[in-house]
VOLUMVO-880650 format. One record per residue (C-alpha): residue number from 1; x, y negated, z negated. Coordinates in nm, 2 decimals. Example, Ala and Ser with C-alpha at 12.3 -4.5 7.8 and 13.67 -1.06 7.14 Angstrom:
1 / 1.23 / 0.45 / -0.78 $
2 / 1.37 / 0.11 / -0.71 $
This chain:
1 / 1.20 / -0.91 / 1.95 $
2 / 0.83 / -1.04 / 1.95 $
3 / 0.51 / -0.88 / 1.87 $
4 / 0.32 / -0.81 / 2.18 $
5 / -0.01 / -0.97 / 2.07 $
6 / 0.11 / -1.29 / 1.94 $
7 / 0.47 / -1.36 / 2.06 $
8 / 0.59 / -1.42 / 1.70 $
9 / 0.94 / -1.27 / 1.60 $
10 / 0.90 / -0.91 / 1.46 $
11 / 1.04 / -0.91 / 1.11 $
12 / 1.14 / -0.58 / 0.96 $
13 / 0.99 / -0.57 / 0.61 $
14 / 1.24 / -0.55 / 0.33 $
15 / 1.52 / -0.56 / 0.58 $
16 / 1.77 / -0.79 / 0.37 $
17 / 1.73 / -0.57 / 0.04 $
18 / 1.75 / -0.25 / 0.25 $
19 / 2.07 / -0.34 / 0.41 $
20 / 2.23 / -0.47 / 0.09 $
21 / 2.13 / -0.14 / -0.08 $
22 / 2.28 / 0.08 / 0.17 $
23 / 2.60 / -0.11 / 0.26 $
24 / 2.87 / -0.07 / 0.37 $
25 / 2.66 / 0.08 / 0.68 $
26 / 2.87 / 0.32 / 0.89 $
27 / 2.85 / 0.64 / 1.09 $
28 / 2.53 / 0.80 / 1.26 $
29 / 2.17 / 0.68 / 1.11 $
30 / 1.83 / 0.79 / 1.21 $
31 / 1.54 / 0.56 / 1.21 $
32 / 1.24 / 0.78 / 1.16 $
33 / 0.98 / 0.51 / 1.24 $
34 / 1.16 / 0.32 / 1.53 $
35 / 0.85 / 0.10 / 1.62 $
36 / 0.95 / -0.23 / 1.75 $
37 / 1.33 / -0.13 / 1.67 $
38 / 1.39 / -0.39 / 1.41 $
39 / 1.54 / -0.16 / 1.16 $
40 / 1.76 / 0.01 / 1.43 $
41 / 1.90 / -0.32 / 1.55 $
42 / 1.98 / -0.44 / 1.20 $
43 / 2.15 / -0.11 / 1.13 $
44 / 2.37 / -0.16 / 1.44 $
45 / 2.44 / -0.51 / 1.33 $
46 / 2.53 / -0.40 / 1.00 $
47 / 2.79 / -0.15 / 1.12 $
48 / 2.61 / 0.18 / 1.22 $
49 / 2.82 / 0.34 / 1.50 $
50 / 2.47 / 0.49 / 1.64 $
51 / 2.11 / 0.50 / 1.54 $
52 / 1.87 / 0.79 / 1.66 $
53 / 1.53 / 0.63 / 1.70 $
54 / 1.25 / 0.84 / 1.64 $
55 / 0.88 / 0.76 / 1.70 $
56 / 0.56 / 0.96 / 1.79 $
57 / 0.42 / 0.68 / 1.99 $
58 / 0.55 / 0.66 / 2.36 $
59 / 0.47 / 0.28 / 2.37 $
60 / 0.77 / 0.22 / 2.13 $
61 / 1.02 / 0.33 / 2.39 $
62 / 0.85 / 0.17 / 2.69 $
63 / 0.88 / -0.16 / 2.48 $
64 / 1.23 / -0.09 / 2.39 $
65 / 1.33 / -0.06 / 2.75 $
66 / 1.39 / -0.43 / 2.79 $
67 / 1.67 / -0.45 / 2.53 $
68 / 1.80 / -0.10 / 2.43 $
69 / 2.01 / -0.08 / 2.71 $
70 / 2.23 / -0.34 / 2.59 $
71 / 2.36 / -0.11 / 2.31 $
72 / 2.45 / 0.18 / 2.55 $
73 / 2.49 / 0.50 / 2.37 $
74 / 2.47 / 0.35 / 2.03 $
75 / 2.09 / 0.39 / 2.05 $
76 / 1.95 / 0.74 / 2.12 $
77 / 1.57 / 0.76 / 2.15 $
78 / 1.37 / 1.07 / 2.05 $
79 / 1.00 / 1.11 / 2.10 $
80 / 0.86 / 1.31 / 1.82 $
81 / 0.75 / 1.28 / 1.43 $
82 / 1.00 / 1.21 / 1.14 $
83 / 0.86 / 1.55 / 0.99 $
84 / 1.09 / 1.73 / 1.22 $
85 / 1.39 / 1.47 / 1.21 $
86 / 1.62 / 1.76 / 1.10 $
87 / 1.54 / 1.93 / 1.45 $
88 / 1.69 / 1.61 / 1.62 $
89 / 2.01 / 1.56 / 1.41 $
90 / 2.23 / 1.69 / 1.12 $
91 / 2.51 / 1.56 / 0.90 $
92 / 2.35 / 1.22 / 0.90 $
93 / 2.49 / 0.91 / 0.72 $
94 / 2.16 / 0.75 / 0.67 $
95 / 1.78 / 0.80 / 0.73 $
96 / 1.53 / 0.51 / 0.73 $
97 / 1.16 / 0.55 / 0.71 $
98 / 0.92 / 0.26 / 0.73 $
99 / 0.58 / 0.41 / 0.65 $
100 / 0.22 / 0.33 / 0.76 $
101 / 0.12 / 0.14 / 1.09 $
102 / 0.36 / -0.06 / 1.27 $
103 / 0.27 / -0.43 / 1.35 $
104 / 0.31 / -0.32 / 1.72 $
105 / 0.01 / -0.09 / 1.68 $
106 / -0.18 / -0.30 / 1.46 $
107 / -0.17 / -0.62 / 1.68 $
108 / -0.29 / -0.44 / 1.99 $
109 / -0.67 / -0.42 / 2.00 $
110 / -0.68 / -0.13 / 2.24 $
111 / -0.51 / 0.09 / 1.98 $
112 / -0.80 / 0.08 / 1.76 $
113 / -0.62 / 0.02 / 1.42 $
114 / -0.75 / -0.32 / 1.33 $
115 / -1.09 / -0.42 / 1.19 $
116 / -1.01 / -0.78 / 1.28 $
117 / -1.00 / -0.70 / 1.67 $
118 / -1.26 / -0.52 / 1.88 $
119 / -1.12 / -0.21 / 2.03 $
120 / -1.19 / 0.15 / 2.09 $
121 / -1.21 / 0.35 / 1.77 $
122 / -0.89 / 0.54 / 1.82 $
123 / -0.61 / 0.48 / 1.57 $
124 / -0.38 / 0.78 / 1.70 $
125 / -0.01 / 0.69 / 1.67 $
126 / 0.10 / 0.94 / 1.92 $
127 / -0.19 / 0.87 / 2.16 $
128 / -0.31 / 1.23 / 2.18 $
129 / -0.53 / 1.45 / 1.97 $
130 / -0.86 / 1.38 / 1.80 $
131 / -0.94 / 0.99 / 1.75 $
132 / -1.09 / 0.82 / 1.46 $
133 / -1.41 / 0.82 / 1.67 $
134 / -1.39 / 1.18 / 1.69 $
135 / -1.36 / 1.20 / 1.33 $
136 / -1.63 / 0.97 / 1.24 $
137 / -1.86 / 1.12 / 1.49 $
138 / -1.82 / 1.49 / 1.42 $
139 / -1.71 / 1.54 / 1.04 $
140 / -1.98 / 1.60 / 0.78 $
141 / -2.08 / 1.35 / 0.53 $
142 / -1.90 / 1.52 / 0.25 $
143 / -1.57 / 1.56 / 0.44 $
144 / -1.58 / 1.17 / 0.54 $
145 / -1.64 / 1.09 / 0.17 $
146 / -1.35 / 1.31 / 0.06 $
147 / -1.12 / 1.14 / 0.33 $
148 / -1.23 / 0.78 / 0.23 $
149 / -1.21 / 0.83 / -0.15 $
150 / -0.88 / 1.03 / -0.14 $
151 / -0.68 / 0.84 / 0.13 $
152 / -0.84 / 0.50 / 0.09 $
153 / -0.91 / 0.52 / -0.29 $
154 / -1.24 / 0.37 / -0.20 $
155 / -1.48 / 0.41 / -0.49 $
156 / -1.80 / 0.37 / -0.26 $
157 / -1.69 / 0.64 / -0.04 $
158 / -2.01 / 0.84 / -0.04 $
159 / -2.22 / 0.53 / 0.04 $
160 / -2.00 / 0.44 / 0.32 $
161 / -1.99 / 0.82 / 0.45 $
162 / -2.36 / 0.82 / 0.46 $
163 / -2.40 / 0.50 / 0.66 $
164 / -2.13 / 0.62 / 0.90 $
165 / -2.33 / 0.94 / 0.96 $
166 / -2.65 / 0.74 / 1.01 $
167 / -2.49 / 0.49 / 1.24 $
168 / -2.35 / 0.75 / 1.47 $
169 / -2.23 / 0.74 / 1.76 $
170 / -1.96 / 0.50 / 1.66 $
171 / -1.71 / 0.40 / 1.94 $
172 / -1.55 / 0.07 / 1.84 $
173 / -1.35 / -0.08 / 1.55 $
174 / -1.58 / -0.38 / 1.50 $
175 / -1.89 / -0.13 / 1.49 $
176 / -1.73 / 0.07 / 1.21 $
177 / -1.62 / -0.25 / 1.03 $
178 / -1.99 / -0.37 / 1.02 $
179 / -2.10 / -0.04 / 0.88 $
180 / -1.86 / -0.06 / 0.61 $
181 / -1.93 / -0.41 / 0.53 $
182 / -2.31 / -0.34 / 0.51 $
183 / -2.23 / -0.09 / 0.22 $
184 / -2.00 / -0.34 / 0.00 $
185 / -2.01 / -0.67 / -0.15 $
186 / -1.89 / -0.96 / 0.06 $
187 / -1.52 / -1.03 / -0.02 $
188 / -1.42 / -1.31 / -0.24 $
189 / -1.15 / -1.56 / -0.13 $
190 / -0.81 / -1.39 / -0.11 $
191 / -0.95 / -1.04 / -0.15 $
192 / -0.89 / -0.80 / 0.13 $
193 / -1.15 / -0.72 / 0.39 $
194 / -1.42 / -0.48 / 0.27 $
195 / -1.32 / -0.23 / 0.57 $
196 / -0.96 / -0.21 / 0.45 $
197 / -0.97 / 0.10 / 0.25 $
198 / -1.18 / 0.30 / 0.49 $
199 / -0.97 / 0.21 / 0.79 $
200 / -0.66 / 0.31 / 0.61 $
201 / -0.81 / 0.63 / 0.52 $
202 / -0.93 / 0.72 / 0.86 $
203 / -0.58 / 0.63 / 1.00 $
204 / -0.41 / 0.86 / 0.74 $
205 / -0.64 / 1.14 / 0.82 $
206 / -0.62 / 1.11 / 1.19 $
207 / -0.24 / 1.10 / 1.20 $
208 / -0.17 / 1.34 / 0.91 $
209 / 0.03 / 1.06 / 0.74 $
210 / 0.07 / 1.23 / 0.39 $
211 / 0.15 / 1.58 / 0.52 $
212 / 0.42 / 1.40 / 0.76 $
213 / 0.57 / 1.23 / 0.47 $
214 / 0.60 / 1.52 / 0.26 $
215 / 0.76 / 1.73 / 0.54 $
216 / 0.98 / 1.42 / 0.64 $
217 / 1.12 / 1.37 / 0.29 $
218 / 1.22 / 1.74 / 0.29 $
219 / 1.35 / 1.71 / 0.66 $
220 / 1.57 / 1.41 / 0.54 $
221 / 1.72 / 1.62 / 0.24 $
222 / 1.82 / 1.90 / 0.50 $
223 / 1.96 / 1.66 / 0.75 $
224 / 2.18 / 1.40 / 0.54 $
225 / 2.54 / 1.47 / 0.45 $
226 / 2.68 / 1.46 / 0.09 $
227 / 2.69 / 1.08 / 0.04 $
228 / 2.43 / 1.02 / 0.30 $
229 / 2.15 / 0.76 / 0.20 $
230 / 1.77 / 0.79 / 0.23 $
231 / 1.58 / 0.46 / 0.24 $
232 / 1.20 / 0.47 / 0.23 $
233 / 0.98 / 0.16 / 0.27 $
234 / 0.60 / 0.22 / 0.14 $
235 / 0.30 / 0.00 / 0.15 $
236 / 0.06 / 0.14 / -0.09 $
237 / 0.03 / 0.34 / -0.42 $
238 / -0.02 / 0.68 / -0.29 $
239 / 0.29 / 0.67 / -0.07 $
240 / 0.51 / 0.53 / -0.32 $
241 / 0.40 / 0.79 / -0.58 $
242 / 0.50 / 1.06 / -0.34 $
243 / 0.82 / 0.92 / -0.27 $
244 / 0.90 / 0.84 / -0.63 $
245 / 0.80 / 1.20 / -0.73 $
246 / 1.00 / 1.35 / -0.46 $
247 / 1.32 / 1.16 / -0.57 $
248 / 1.25 / 1.24 / -0.93 $
249 / 1.22 / 1.59 / -0.86 $
250 / 1.52 / 1.63 / -0.64 $
251 / 1.73 / 1.41 / -0.85 $
252 / 1.68 / 1.64 / -1.17 $
253 / 1.50 / 1.37 / -1.33 $
254 / 1.16 / 1.54 / -1.38 $
255 / 1.05 / 1.56 / -1.76 $
256 / 0.82 / 1.77 / -1.94 $
257 / 0.52 / 1.58 / -2.01 $
258 / 0.41 / 1.80 / -2.29 $
259 / 0.67 / 1.93 / -2.52 $
260 / 0.46 / 2.25 / -2.55 $
261 / 0.44 / 2.32 / -2.20 $
262 / 0.70 / 2.57 / -2.02 $
263 / 1.03 / 2.42 / -1.96 $
264 / 1.09 / 2.28 / -1.61 $
265 / 1.35 / 2.48 / -1.43 $
266 / 1.67 / 2.26 / -1.41 $
267 / 1.79 / 2.22 / -1.06 $
268 / 2.12 / 2.10 / -0.91 $
269 / 2.04 / 1.75 / -0.81 $
270 / 2.02 / 1.69 / -0.42 $
271 / 1.99 / 1.31 / -0.48 $
272 / 2.15 / 1.06 / -0.68 $
273 / 1.93 / 0.74 / -0.77 $
274 / 2.12 / 0.43 / -0.86 $
275 / 1.82 / 0.19 / -0.89 $
276 / 1.51 / 0.37 / -1.04 $
277 / 1.28 / 0.09 / -1.00 $
278 / 1.14 / 0.01 / -0.65 $
279 / 1.25 / -0.31 / -0.48 $
280 / 1.00 / -0.55 / -0.36 $
281 / 0.98 / -0.85 / -0.14 $
282 / 1.13 / -1.18 / -0.27 $
283 / 0.95 / -1.53 / -0.24 $
284 / 1.13 / -1.60 / 0.08 $
285 / 1.01 / -1.27 / 0.24 $
286 / 0.67 / -1.34 / 0.12 $
287 / 0.65 / -1.68 / 0.29 $
288 / 0.81 / -1.55 / 0.61 $
289 / 0.61 / -1.22 / 0.62 $
290 / 0.27 / -1.19 / 0.42 $
291 / 0.25 / -0.82 / 0.54 $
292 / 0.53 / -0.75 / 0.30 $
293 / 0.34 / -0.83 / -0.01 $
294 / 0.26 / -0.45 / -0.10 $
295 / 0.60 / -0.33 / 0.01 $
296 / 0.83 / -0.12 / -0.19 $
297 / 1.18 / 0.02 / -0.11 $
298 / 1.34 / 0.32 / -0.26 $
299 / 1.70 / 0.43 / -0.19 $
300 / 1.88 / 0.74 / -0.29 $
301 / 2.22 / 0.90 / -0.22 $
302 / 2.25 / 1.28 / -0.10 $
303 / 2.48 / 1.50 / -0.31 $
304 / 2.64 / 1.83 / -0.18 $
305 / 2.36 / 2.04 / -0.32 $
306 / 2.18 / 2.28 / -0.12 $
307 / 1.84 / 2.16 / 0.02 $
308 / 1.51 / 2.30 / -0.10 $
309 / 1.14 / 2.27 / -0.02 $
310 / 0.90 / 2.12 / -0.25 $
311 / 0.53 / 2.18 / -0.29 $
312 / 0.34 / 1.88 / -0.16 $
313 / 0.08 / 1.91 / -0.43 $
314 / 0.38 / 1.84 / -0.69 $
315 / 0.44 / 1.50 / -0.52 $
316 / 0.07 / 1.38 / -0.60 $
317 / -0.03 / 1.42 / -0.25 $
318 / -0.41 / 1.40 / -0.21 $
319 / -0.60 / 1.70 / -0.11 $
320 / -0.92 / 1.70 / 0.08 $
321 / -1.07 / 1.98 / -0.10 $
322 / -1.11 / 1.79 / -0.41 $
323 / -1.44 / 1.59 / -0.45 $
324 / -1.48 / 1.23 / -0.55 $
325 / -1.65 / 0.89 / -0.49 $
326 / -2.00 / 0.81 / -0.48 $
C-alpha cells in the first residue's frame, strides 16, 4: 500500500512491537482507525480470522476498494467513529487504535491538515460538520486561545489567537501558517515548524479527538471479551496521559497521591497490564519512518470484570473552560 501523495509504501507505526505484544493473534479484531489499512492487513497476516475496519473518513474505504476484496469476508468495513465501536461489534478478541491524523489525510493538500502544503483550511476527518476555517473565522479570541493552549500546549496561544482574529477571514492552510509564524521566533534547525502546535490544536478541536478517545476507551472495554487485547498507539503527551490513566484506573492501579486524602474506592480490575512502560520505536523504525519518533504503544488484556464508565476529567482530558496561555 502506498501513500497517495508520494507513492511511498505506507508503514504502520509501531506495527512490529504491536504484533509481538498481542501475539498469538486470532479471532475477530476491530481496527478503530482503519486509515490506509496497514494495521488491518498486518493483523490478518498475523492470524486474525476477521478484522472490522472502522473509520470516520469515507476516503479510507474508497482507497481500500483496490485491495480489500482479495480478503473476502475477512475484512468488514464500517463507516463511523471508534467512540461507538461497541455498536458495531461485541465479544472481540482485540481492538487496535492508532490515534491522530493518518498519513493518508496529512499528505493530501486538499484535506487541509498540513501547514507544509497549501490547501483549504479544512481538517475534518469525516468530511462533514464545521471546518477549521469555520472555527478560526467565528470563534472569539478567548475560545481560540484556550483551544490552542489546551489542545496544542502552545504557550503563545493568546498572541496567536489575537493574530488569527486580526487576519480574518482565513481560508487556506498556508495563510494560517504565516499568521502563526508571524507570532513566534523562527524555528532553529531540527525544531518543529512554528505552526505545529496550533494546527494540532485546531485539528483536535474540529474532530473532538479527546472526547472520541475517552469514549472509545470505554467502548473498547465494553466490546472486548475476557482475554481480549486493547492496543493503543499515541503520538503526543496528552493522548498518552489519557490512555495511561484509563488503564491505570481500570486495572486497579490508581494510588492515592496524598495519604491524608480519602481512600480511592477499589474496583475489580477490568484490564491486566503486563508492561507498565509504553513501547516506543526502535532505531530501525526511526530510520524507516521518521513520523514514528513520538509514538508510544500501550497494551492491556481484558478481564471478566463488568465494564464501567469513567469521568473523562479523571483521564486528564483538557477542558476548554480552563484559561491559560498569553
